[in-house]
C-alpha positions, 0 to 999 in steps of 0.5 A: 500500500502506498504511504499516502493511501495508508495515511488516508486509510488510517484517518478514515478508520479513526473517523469510522471508529469515532462514529461506531463509538457514537452509535454505541452511546446512542444505543446505550442512551436509548436514542430514537431508532431512526437516528441510530439507523441514520448513523449506521448508514453513515458508517456504511458509506464511510466504509464503502469509501474506505474500501474504494480507496484501498481497492484503487491503491491495490489496482494501481500497485499490486494488480498493475505490477502483476499484469506487467509481469511475465508470470502468468500464475501471478497475473491469474491470481490477481484477476481471480482475487479481484473477481472474488472480491468484486463478485462477493465470492471467497477465494 
């Protein structure tokens, strides 16, 4: 993972961690259910955004390197990983 991607991911994770702690306090404080659901949706959006950042980095580093390689097994492995991740299947 590139250094700038790692730094961005760590910042996003810290923010997500804070959001999750906030939701725990909301639940503990018997806050209105819809308010809790909205915060959960915000967390899911933040996780999706983080996933995109990490996946973009992976495509620009690991996958790009493998596709430029003469190693057919390495290229095949990276493509299979992407299909599994994007298709929701376990490798």
